[in-house]
C-alpha positions, 0 to 999 in steps of 0.5 A, a space after each residue: 500500500 502506498 503512503 497516499 493510500 495509507 493517509 487516505 485510509 487514516 482520514 476515512 477511519 478518523 471521520 467514519 465514526 463521526 459520520 456514523 454517529 450523525 446518521 444514527 442520530 438523524 435516524 433516531 430523531 426521525 423515527 422516535 419523538 422526544 416525548 418517547 425518549 423522555 418516557 423511556 428514560 424517565 423525567 428525573 433521568 432525562 434531567 441527568 442526561 441533559 446535564 451530562 450532555 451540557 457538561 461535555 459540551 461545556 468542556 469542549 469550550 474550555 479545553 483545546 482540542 488538538 487537530 
């Protein structure tokens, strides 16, 4: 395998999880309503889930992500 192919494979392997996550999220949001998700998780646990998501999002604001 040439260096060009190895580099391309490395980029594809790096971006594939992000694309898969986005596609699965879109499919989830199309077929399952937010009310169904909250009913499945429960109201109290939904608050915990929202806090965790907000906390992780806030961490990316204050931390430098190496690209």
